[in-house]
C-alpha positions as CSV (number, residue, x, y, z in Angstrom):
1,X,0.0,0.0,0.0
2,X,1.4,3.4,-0.9
3,X,1.2,6.4,1.4
4,X,-1.6,7.9,-0.8
5,X,-3.5,4.6,-0.6
6,X,-3.2,4.7,3.2
7,X,-4.4,8.3,3.4
8,X,-7.4,7.4,1.2
9,X,-8.3,4.4,3.3
10,X,-8.1,6.4,6.5
11,X,-10.2,9.2,5.1
12,X,-12.8,6.7,4.0
13,X,-13.0,5.2,7.5
14,X,-13.6,8.6,9.0
15,X,-16.1,9.6,6.4
16,X,-18.1,6.4,6.9
17,X,-18.3,6.7,10.7
18,X,-18.9,10.5,10.6
19,X,-21.8,10.0,8.3
20,X,-23.2,7.5,10.7
21,X,-23.1,10.0,13.6
22,X,-23.9,13.2,11.7
23,X,-27.0,12.0,9.9
24,X,-28.9,11.5,13.2
25,X,-27.6,14.6,14.8
26,X,-29.0,16.6,11.9
27,X,-32.4,15.0,12.4
28,X,-32.4,15.6,16.1
29,X,-31.4,19.3,15.6
30,X,-34.3,19.7,13.2
31,X,-36.8,18.0,15.6
32,X,-37.2,15.0,13.4
33,X,-37.2,11.3,14.5
34,X,-33.8,9.8,14.6
35,X,-32.8,6.8,12.4
36,X,-32.9,3.4,14.0
37,X,-29.4,2.6,12.7
38,X,-27.8,5.5,14.6
39,X,-30.1,6.1,17.6
40,X,-28.1,4.2,20.2
41,X,-24.7,5.7,19.2
42,X,-26.1,9.3,19.1
43,X,-27.9,9.0,22.5
44,X,-24.7,7.8,24.2
45,X,-22.5,10.3,22.4
46,X,-24.7,13.2,23.4
47,X,-25.0,12.1,27.0
48,X,-21.2,11.6,27.4
49,X,-19.5,13.9,24.9
50,X,-17.0,11.5,23.4
51,X,-17.2,8.0,21.7
52,X,-14.3,5.7,20.9
53,X,-14.0,2.4,19.1
54,X,-11.5,0.1,17.5
55,X,-11.7,0.1,13.7
56,X,-10.5,-2.6,11.3
57,X,-10.8,-2.8,7.5
58,X,-9.3,-5.1,4.9
59,X,-7.8,-3.3,1.9
60,X,-7.6,-5.2,-1.4
61,X,-4.5,-4.9,-3.6
62,X,-5.6,-3.6,-7.0
63,X,-2.7,-5.5,-8.6
64,X,-3.9,-8.8,-7.2
65,X,-1.5,-9.2,-4.3
66,X,-2.5,-10.2,-0.8
67,X,-5.1,-8.1,1.0
68,X,-3.9,-6.0,4.0
69,X,-5.7,-5.4,7.2
70,X,-5.6,-1.9,8.6
71,X,-6.4,-1.3,12.3
72,X,-6.8,2.0,14.1
73,X,-8.6,3.7,17.0
74,X,-11.4,6.1,16.3
75,X,-12.7,9.0,18.5
76,X,-15.8,11.1,17.8
77,X,-17.1,14.3,19.3
78,X,-19.7,16.9,18.4
79,X,-20.1,19.0,16.4
80,X,-18.2,17.4,13.5
81,X,-14.9,16.0,15.0
82,X,-13.2,12.7,14.4
83,X,-9.7,11.3,15.0
84,X,-8.2,8.1,13.8
85,X,-4.9,6.9,15.4
86,X,-2.8,4.2,13.8
87,X,0.2,2.3,15.2
88,X,3.6,4.0,14.9
89,X,2.1,7.3,15.9
90,X,0.3,8.0,12.6
91,X,-2.8,10.1,13.1
92,X,-5.6,11.7,11.1
93,X,-8.2,14.2,12.1
94,X,-11.2,15.8,10.6
95,X,-13.0,18.9,11.9
96,X,-15.6,21.3,10.7
97,X,-12.8,23.6,9.5
98,X,-10.5,21.1,8.0
99,X,-8.2,18.4,9.4
100,X,-4.6,17.1,9.9
101,X,-2.6,14.1,8.9
102,X,0.6,13.3,10.8
103,X,2.9,10.9,8.8
104,X,5.9,9.7,10.7
105,X,7.0,7.7,7.7
106,X,7.6,10.8,5.6
107,X,8.1,13.2,8.6
108,X,5.3,15.4,7.4
109,X,2.2,17.0,8.8
110,X,-0.5,17.7,6.2
111,X,-3.0,20.4,7.2
112,X,-6.2,20.4,5.2
113,X,-8.6,23.3,4.9
114,X,-12.4,23.2,4.5
115,X,-12.1,22.4,0.8
116,X,-10.1,19.2,1.4
117,X,-12.1,18.2,4.4
118,X,-15.4,18.5,2.5
119,X,-14.1,16.2,-0.2
120,X,-13.0,13.7,2.4
121,X,-16.3,13.7,4.1
122,X,-18.4,13.5,1.0
123,X,-21.2,11.5,2.6
124,X,-21.4,13.5,5.8
125,X,-21.3,16.8,3.8
126,X,-24.2,15.7,1.6
127,X,-26.2,14.7,4.6
128,X,-25.6,17.9,6.5
129,X,-26.6,20.1,3.6
130,X,-29.7,18.2,2.7
131,X,-30.9,17.1,6.1
132,X,-31.9,13.6,7.3
133,X,-35.3,14.0,5.8
134,X,-33.6,13.3,2.4
135,X,-32.2,10.0,3.6
136,X,-34.2,6.8,3.2
137,X,-33.6,4.1,5.8
138,X,-34.7,0.5,5.2
139,X,-34.1,-2.8,7.0
140,X,-31.9,-5.4,5.2
141,X,-31.0,-9.0,5.7
142,X,-29.0,-9.8,8.8
143,X,-30.5,-7.2,11.0
144,X,-28.9,-4.3,9.2
145,X,-30.1,-1.0,7.7
146,X,-29.4,0.6,4.3
147,X,-29.3,4.4,4.1
148,X,-29.8,5.9,0.7
149,X,-30.1,9.6,-0.3
150,X,-33.2,10.5,-2.2
151,X,-33.5,13.2,-4.9
152,X,-32.3,13.6,-8.4
153,X,-28.8,12.3,-7.9
154,X,-29.8,9.3,-5.8
155,X,-29.1,6.7,-8.6
156,X,-25.4,7.8,-8.7
157,X,-24.9,8.1,-4.9
158,X,-23.1,5.8,-2.6
159,X,-25.2,3.6,-0.2
160,X,-24.4,3.2,3.4
161,X,-25.2,-0.1,5.1
162,X,-25.0,-0.5,8.9
163,X,-25.2,-3.5,11.1
164,X,-25.5,-3.1,14.9
165,X,-23.9,-5.2,17.5
166,X,-25.5,-6.7,20.6
167,X,-24.9,-3.4,22.4
168,X,-26.9,-1.5,19.8
169,X,-23.9,0.4,18.4
170,X,-22.5,0.1,14.9
171,X,-20.5,-3.1,14.5
172,X,-20.1,-3.1,10.7
173,X,-20.3,-0.4,8.1
174,X,-20.4,-1.1,4.4
175,X,-20.3,1.6,1.7
176,X,-21.5,0.5,-1.8
177,X,-20.7,2.8,-4.7
178,X,-23.0,3.3,-7.7
179,X,-20.7,0.9,-9.6
180,X,-21.1,-1.8,-7.0
181,X,-17.7,-1.5,-5.3
182,X,-17.9,-2.4,-1.6
183,X,-15.8,-1.2,1.3
184,X,-16.3,-2.7,4.7
185,X,-15.3,-1.5,8.1
186,X,-15.6,-3.3,11.5
187,X,-16.0,-1.4,14.7
188,X,-15.7,-2.9,18.2
189,X,-15.2,-2.0,21.9
190,X,-17.2,1.1,21.9
191,X,-16.7,3.2,25.0
192,X,-17.8,6.7,26.1
193,X,-16.3,9.5,28.2
194,X,-16.2,13.2,28.7
195,X,-15.5,15.4,25.6
196,X,-11.9,16.7,25.3
197,X,-12.8,19.5,22.9
198,X,-11.3,20.9,19.7
199,X,-7.6,20.8,20.9
200,X,-7.8,16.9,20.9
201,X,-8.5,17.0,17.1
202,X,-5.7,19.4,16.2
203,X,-2.3,17.8,15.5
204,X,1.1,19.4,16.1
205,X,4.2,18.8,14.0
206,X,7.1,17.3,16.1
207,X,10.5,18.9,15.8
208,X,12.0,18.2,12.3
209,X,8.7,17.5,10.6
210,X,7.7,19.5,7.5
211,X,4.3,21.2,7.6
212,X,2.3,21.1,4.3
213,X,-0.8,23.3,4.0
214,X,-3.6,22.2,1.7
215,X,-6.7,24.1,0.6
């Protein structure tokens, strides 16, 4: 896996889980009924302030080589904050105003502005702009739910599938593109604590690291 592939995978994990959390928060703020697939997570997150879980995904090699399993630790806080920490001190954050990516391998800190963050959070951005009333939720086999945007572009949109664990929190996420490509993420060990605030989602460059600012 190249560095760019790892960045893309990490962004996809955050985008998927952020979508899961933000869609229901949008509905709650507007006074609408919350979605069944996200209700448990959002209730606990609002009550405590911070949610954490282990994340695991299998990345297929486009050249036909062996698949690689990527593991990390996810943290979520309101309003739109997420952080994913990998082994070897690699971290990625997303916030309402951008995000950061600390890369020990290349000794760089990438700082993304709102433009880059919006692209990384395509699903969550769409949901926040349109509101949860534009999302259709339907039960699917295995006790899961499929979330599909409605409207004129729905046929070309990605679909989000969510399966809940015995604790009522998301245990598996699956994103299906309009072309049928599937990406699956597994979450486990959810725990909740007091919010740490925005500083916990802003990364700093260690001494000797190059800082690269993106739009």
